[in-house]
N, C-alpha and C positions, 0 to 999 in steps of 0.2 A: 351697836346702835344701827338703826335702819336708816339707810341713805334715801332722800327723797328728791324728786325733780318735777317741779311743777311746769308743765309746758308753757302755760301763759306767761310765767316769769321770765322765760328765756328771751322774749322779744323777737323771736324768729318771724320773719315776714310771712303773713298769711296764716299764722297759727291762731286759731280761734278755738281753743280747746281747754277745758278745765281739768284734764286728766292729770293726776300725780302719780308718777312712776315711783315704785319702791323697790328696794334691794338691799341685802345685807353687804353686797359688794358692788363696785361700779359695773362689773360685767353683768350681774344679775339685774341691776337697775336698767342698763341699756337693752338687755334682753327683753324685759317686761315693757319697756318703751317701744321697742320694735314690734313686739306682739301687738300692742294697742295700735301702733300706726298701720300695720298691715290690715287689722280687722276693721278698723274705722276710717282709715284715710287712704287705703290702697298704696301705702309706702312699700317699697322693695327692700330698702335698707336705710340706715342712718350713716351718711358719708363721714368719714374720719374727720374732716375739717369742721362739720357740724357737731360731732361729739366733743371735739376740743373746745368749741365755743360754748356748749351746753355745761361742760364740766364746772364752770365757775358759778353756776346756779344750783349745784348739788349741795343739800343741807343734810346735816345729821339731826335725826329726830329721836328723842327719848320720851319716855312716858313722863308727863308733868304732874307733879303734886299740887293740888289746889287746896288751900285751907278753908274750911267752912266754919271756922271759929270753934270747933270742938277738938277734942283730942284725937278723934278718929281721922279727921280730914276727909278729902275725897281725892280720888285719883281719876284722871282722864285718860281713857284707854282707847285703843283702836284695834278693831278686828281686822287682821290682814289676810286676805285671800289672794294668792298669786301676787300680782303687782297692783292690786287694788286696796284701798283703805276705807273702812267703814267705821262710823261711830255707833256702838251699840245703843 
């Protein structure tokens, strides 16, 4: 399952960002979060104390099946590229 971390959910002061970091592991998730932070916010690193605080907001995401009233049903899927998530 993919781990997700929505920056806005963390409640970190001064964070006005809708980015959602993704990763198969916490390491990958924080690596993707840092890459975004460097590119868009000029961050040098994510301090350990902040990582600890953010850990409680990490969620496990799986593909959800949504019934459309037929036998086939529909499936909500996400296209993942690096740490970004897109709905096709």
